[in-house]
N, C-alpha and C positions, 0 to 999 in steps of 0.2 A: 386839309389836304385836297387838291383838286385831282381829277382823273388824269390830267396831263402830268402832275407831279408823279402820280402812281405809274403811269406808262413810262415816265423817264427813269424812274427807280428800277422798274422791271427790266428796261433795256440795259441799264447799268449792270444789274445782277446777271443777266444773260451774258454780257460782255465778259464779266468776271468768270463765269463758269466756262466759257469757251476758252478763255486764257488758262485756266486751271487744267482744263482737259488736254490742251495742246502742250502745257509744260509739265504735266504729270510723269510722262515717260522720259524726260531729260536725263535723269540720274537714278538709274535703277541698280547701281552697283553698291552704293552705300545704304545700308539698312536704315540708318537714321533719317536720311534724306527721303526714302521711300515712305516711311511711317509719317514724316512731316507732310509730305506731298499727298498722302492719302488722307490726312487729317484736314488738309485744307481743301481738297477735292469734296470731302464729305461735308464740310462747312458750307462751302459754296452751293452744293446740291441742296442742302437744307434751306438756305436763303432763297434759292430759286423755287423750291417747292412751296414756300411760304408765299412768295410772289404769285405763283400760279393760282393758289387758293383765293388770294385777294382779287385776281383778275377774273376768276370764275365767279366769285360773289358780285363783282361789279357788273359782270354781263348779265347775271341773273336779276340783279336789281334794275338794270336797264329794261329788261324784258317784263318787269313787274312781278317777278317770282320770288325775289330775294327779300331778306329782312334787313333794314337799314342798320340796326345795331350790329348784325353779323358783318356786314360789308365794312363799316367803320372799324370794328374790331380787327378784322383781317388786314385792313389797310394799315392801321396802327402797328400791328405786329410785323408787317413787311417793312415798314419804315424803321422800327427798332432793330430789326434783324440786319437790314442793310447799313444802318449806322454803325452797328456793333462790328460788321465785317469791314467797313471802311476804317474804323479806329483800329482794329487789329492789323489790318494792312499798313497803316501808318507807323505803328509800333514796330512791325517787323522791319519796314524799310529803315526806320530810325536805328534800330539794333544793327542792321547791316552796315549802315554808314558809319556807326561807331565802331564796329570791328574794323572796317576798311581804314579808319584813321589810326588804328594801333600800330605802333612800331613793330618791326619784324625782328 
């Protein structure tokens, strides 16, 4: 995993976080929707925090203060978290599309 890949993954995570924050307040009337929105916001926040830890580790490594094992581990954790988030997003979209195909 290269630093460019990590930066790209971090940018994707930040974009997801911004989308979740802007979309979290859309439907406050349905309690199930608010709970799901909160869950998504929390998950995206967790992924963003993981990305920030990896980024801080990479910066400290570039400055000669970090440990290579910790940086690689943080990057791998960020990659797994991002892949998990994308997989969950794909499943949610698939479920939504399936629901939309159902006859009324």
